[in-house]
N, C-alpha and C positions, 0 to 999 in steps of 0.2 A: 307350071303355074307360077314360076318365079316372077316377082315384082308386081303381081296383081294386087290391087288395093281392095280391102274388104271392110265393110261397115256392118255391124251387127246390132239389130234392135231386139232386145230381150224383154219379153213381156211376162207378167205373172210373178210367181213366188221365187224365193231363194233357190228352191230345187231346180227351177228352170234356169236360173242364173248359172248354176253349176254346169248344166248341159250346154249353155251358150259358151262358157269358158272352154269346155271340151271341144266344141265345134271350132272355136278360134284356134285352139292349140293344134288341131289336125291340119288346119290351113297354114298356120305358121310353119309347121314341119315341112310343108311343100313349097316354102319360099314366098308365101303371100305376106302382105303388110297390112296391119290394121290401121284404119283411119277414123277419126272422130267426125270428120266432115262428110256427111252422106253424099254431098254433091261430087266429092272427089273419088268416090268408090266405083270400081268397075264391077264389083260383086256386092250386092246388098242381100243380107240374110235377115229374115224376120222369124224369130223363134217365138211361137205362139203359145197362148194359154187358152184353155177351153173349159175352165172350171165352172163358170156361171155365164149367163147370157150376156152380161155386160162385157165380160172378158172376150167372148167370141166376137161381139160387135167391134170392140177396140182392135182386135187382131185383124179383122177384115179391113177396117179403115186404115190401119198402118200398112197393110199390104198394098192397097190401092194408092196410098200416098207414095210409097216407095216405087211403085210402078211408073209414076210420073217421071222419075229420074232416068228411066229407059228412053223417054221421049226427049228430055231436055238436058240431062246430065251425062256423066261418063258411064253410067251403069250399062253393062252388057248382059248381065245374068242376075235374075231375081230368084232367090231361094226362099222357100217357105218351109219351116221346120216345126217340129214339136207337137203338142197335144191336139191342136186343131186338125193337123194332117192325120195324126194317128186315129182320130175319131171320125173324120169326114174325108179321108184321103181321095177316094174316087170321085166324090161330088166336087171337091175343090179342084181336082185335076181337070174335070170337065168344064167347070164354071169360071175358075180364075185362070183364064188363058194367059194372063200377064205373067204368071209364075212359070219359070223355066224348069226348075228342079224342086220337087216336093219330097221331104223325108219325114218319117215318123220319129217317135221319141227315142228310139234305140238305134238309130242309123247314122250316128255322127261319124263313125269311122269310115263309112262308105261315101261320105259327101265329096271328098276330093276326086275320087274316081268318077262319080256321077257328073260332076261339073266338067271334067275333061271329056267325057262321052258327049255331053251336050255341045261342047265347043266343036267337036269333030263332026258331029252329025246334024246338029241343029234340032234334034228331036227332043221334046220335053220328056222329063223323067219323073216317075213316081216310085218311091221305095218304102216299103213297110215290112222289111224282112228281119230287122234286128231283134235281139233277145234282151231280156231284162238283166242279164249278167254282164252287160256292156261296161258296167262300172268296175268290175273286178280288177281290171288292169288300167284303171283311170290314171292318166298322166297329164297334168295341166302345165303348159309352158307359160301361162299367164293367168292372172285373176283380174276380174273387173272391179273388185272392191278396192278400197285403199289398201296399200301394201301390207298393213299391219294386222288385218283380219281377213278371214276367209271362211266360206261355207264348205262343209264336207258332207256329202250325201252318203249315209251309211246303209241305206236300203232304198229300193224303188218299188212302186206299186203299193197296193193296200188290200188287206184281206178282211177289213171290218165290215164293208158293204152297208154303210149307213144308207137309209132309203132315199135321201136327197142328193147323194153324191155320185158324180159320174167318173171319179178317178179310177175305180176298178175296171170300168168299161174301157177307159183310155189306156191305162198303164198295167192292168192285170193285177194278179195277186202279188203280195209282197215278196220280194226277192232280196235277201240280205247279202251284203258283201262279207267276205271273210275278215276276221280281226286283223290278220296279217296284211291284207290289202289296204285297209283303212290306216293302219299304223304306218305303212310305207308311204302313203300319200301325205299324212300329217308330218312325217319325218322330212319329206321333201319341202313342204311348206315352211316348216320351222327353219330349215337350212336357208330358205329364201328370205327369212326375216319376219315371217308372220308371228304375231304375238297372241292373237285370240282365234281360237277355232270354234266354229259354231256348227254343231252336229244337227243335221236335218234328215227327216224321213217323213212319210205320211203319219207314222206312229212310231216314234223312236222307242217307246217302251216295249213294243213287240219285236224289237231287233233280235234276230237270232233264232226265233222259233222255227222258221222254215229250214234253216241251215244246220242248226245245232240241236233242235228238238226242245229247246227251252229258251226263255228270255235271257239274253246275254249282255244287256247294256252295262251292268255292273262290271263284268269281266272286260268289256271293251274299254270302259273308262279307266280301270286299273292299268290296263296295258298302255293307254295313251298317256297317263300321268308319268310314265317313265321318260317321256320326251320333255325334258326339263326346260327347254327354251320357250315352251308355250306358257304364257302367263295365265291365261284364262281358257277354260273349256266351258262352253255354254251349250245347254241341251234344249232344243225346241220341240214342241208338239208331243208332250207326254200325256198319256191317257190314264185316268184314275185306276182302271183295272190292272195296269202294269206298274203302278207306283208303289212298289213293295217297301216294307220296312228297311230291307237291305239297301235298296236304291236311295231312299231318303237319308238313311244314316250315312252312307258314303258321301252323298252330296253335301251333307251338313258338316262332315268331318274334314273334308279335303279343301284346303284354302284355295286351290287353283280351279275348283269347280264353282262356277258362279251360283250364288244363292238366288236362283231365278227359275221359276217354274212356269213354263208356257203350257197351259192345260186347256185344250179346246173342249169346252163343256156343252155348248150349243143350247141347252135348256136345263130346267130343273123340275119341270112338271113330269111326274112319273108317266102319265099317259102320253104326253108329247115325246118323251124320251123313248118310250116303247114304240111309238109310231115311227120315230126316226131310226129305229133299229140300232140304237145306241147300246153298247154292251156294259154300261155302267148304270147303277141305280142312284136315285137321289141320296140314299144313305151312304153309298160308296163315295159319291162326290163330296158330301159334307165331311165324311171321315178323312178323306185325303187332305182337304183344306185344313181340317183340325190338326192333323199330323204335321203339316207344314208350319202352322202357327206354334206348335209345341216344340219345334226344333230349337237347338241351342242358338243358332244364328237366325236372324230375320231373313225370310225369303220374300222376294217380290213375286207376286202372282199375276200372270197375264192370262186372259181367256178370250174366247170368241163366242158370241151368242147369236142365235138366229131368231128373229121375230117374224110373225106372220106365217109360221108353218101351217099347212093345211089343218083345219079344225081347231086352231088355237083360239080359245075363248078369252073373253075379257078377264075372267077369273084366273086363267092360266098365265096370261100376260102379267097380271097383278102379282101372281106368285113369283114370277121371274124377277119383277122389280123389287119385291120384298127380299128375295135372295141376294140381289146385288147390294141392297142397303145393309143387310145383315153381315155379309161376308167382307164388304169393303175391300175388294180386290184392287190391286194397284193400277191395272190397265184392263180395259174391256173393249174389244172390238165388236161392234154390232153390225149385223148384216140382215137386210130384208130378205126373206126367203125368195129364192129363184127356182122356178120349176124347170128342171133340166130334162131334156128329151131322153127317154129310155130309162129313167129312174122310177122306182115304185111310187115315190111321193108325188110325182107329176100327175099320176092317175088317181090320187086319193080324192075323196069327196071333201067338201068344205074348203076349197081354195079361197084364200083371203084376198080382198080387193087391194089393189096397189096403194090406194089412198090410205087405207087402214095400216098397211105395212109401214108406210112412210111416217104416219103419225106415231106408231109404236117405236119406230127407229129413233125419231127425234126425241121422244120422251125418255127413252132409256139412255141415249147419249147425253142428254142434259143432266140426268140423274148422276151418271158416272163422272161427268165433268166436275160436279161439285165434290164428289168423293175424292177424285184425283187431286183437286186443289187442296182439300183438307189434309190429305196424306203428304202432299208436298210441303205444306206449311209446317208439319211436324218434323221435317228434315232440316229446317233452317237452324243454323248453328252447329250442325254435325259436320264431321270431316270424313271424306271418302277418298279412296284410291280411284283415280279417274284415268282412263285411257284417252289420250288427246287424239282426236280424229282429224281436225283441220283447223285452219285459221280463217275466219270470216273477215275479209277486208272491209265489207260494208259497215260492220258494227265495231270493228277493231277488237274483236274478242276471239278467243279460242273456243272450239266446240269439242266437247268430250262426253264420255259416258262413264258411269260407275258400273259395277257388276249388275246393278239393278235395272239397267237400260240396255235393251237389245238394239242393234243398229237398224235403221230404216223404218221400224214400226213403233218405237217408243219415243218419248220426249228426249231432249238432250240437256246437257249442262253447259251454259255459257260461262266461260272462265276468263276472268281478268287476271293479268299477271304483270308484275313489274319487270320480270326478266323474260327473255325469249324461251319458249317451250319447244321441245322437239316433237314433231308429229310422230305418233306411234309409241310414245313413251308413257309411263304411268307416273302421275304426280298426285300429291295430296291436295284436295280442294275443300275449303270450308264453304258451306252453302250459306248465302246471304239473303236470298230472295227467291220468289217463285211466281209462276203463272199457273194456269190450269194443268198444263202438261209438262212445261219446261222448268228448269231450275237455273239460278244464277249463283256463281260462287267466285271465290278468290283463291288463286294458287298459293300454297304455302311453300315458297321456294327461297 
């Protein structure tokens, strides 16, 4: 496979990004070369998402657009990978004849051999044979993020089985990596110059239950803190049921763990939460948020909420809005409910009209925008340690983040500086102005 050019289109969440990086690494090992120009690629890979209907539609559109380069460009092999294949593999194989090789979510190691077989025989290939322990010996030769931060997947799959979610059907029950495996990968990334590690899983607070018989996120974090080159450890996707006093105390006490809680709540109505098969109660949710507010250091709280879930009444939506007003969380992602094939929620009575979902989505987003603006205004005049991500030549400003902003999903800090700043370094920044989601500041250099 020496000298073959590869272009990868990675769709969906950061967990998918890690899989795309593993795919790229396996091909780099075989002598392939990655290219950013899709027209120059002899192999195009689309790593798909199938979480909600819009993601599936986007994936199919990307596949068909990529297939055009087999007609007009250099592309000789089109690979479709990931969640969409895992969920609809046989159907896709039969219907998307443009795709030459199709692999599921756990088949990254098999891809080079499958490509070689296709080259020799011309016969299309479908592979859904991998296991969820594929991460245990994960070795990435490259990361697709800027060189100073990286996502590390600590587990795959999910055992929560929320009634609206297709992830368990796609990726199966949660399978945790060993602490030794994760530490080895982070050690490698640190040696490569990475400064921020972002730990991801469907539910990071459940990490370890399947492998060790108990939640082990605290033990994992303590082990990782021994890798001193890492400036920040950021934990995403924590659930209230797993946010123990021990975990919050550890996060509060350790300077190198970001004071950042990404807590996907989805709703606050007791009945809606029950229908969603959430494993938290409204009391647990409010209690977790109260403990975060009571911490010695201020925590930024991010959540995601679903509007228009089957049976959601005007009163329950109003309850959700009141909850957002009362809790004043830093960031709220709002999603209109999507009925996913094969999930219990898709068969529930009381499906909400799309127009109503959109109205509730807009109302809640507008409410949160005002809260976000007010919280940003409170930060004016304060000084933060900021990681410099890039320089934007269009506005002649650096772009960075404090520990309170996760990459790709949160706002950023635009930084002016009289002196040149090095990308990937931490500088002190005084906040001078703000918008609804972004901040402006001056570097104290």
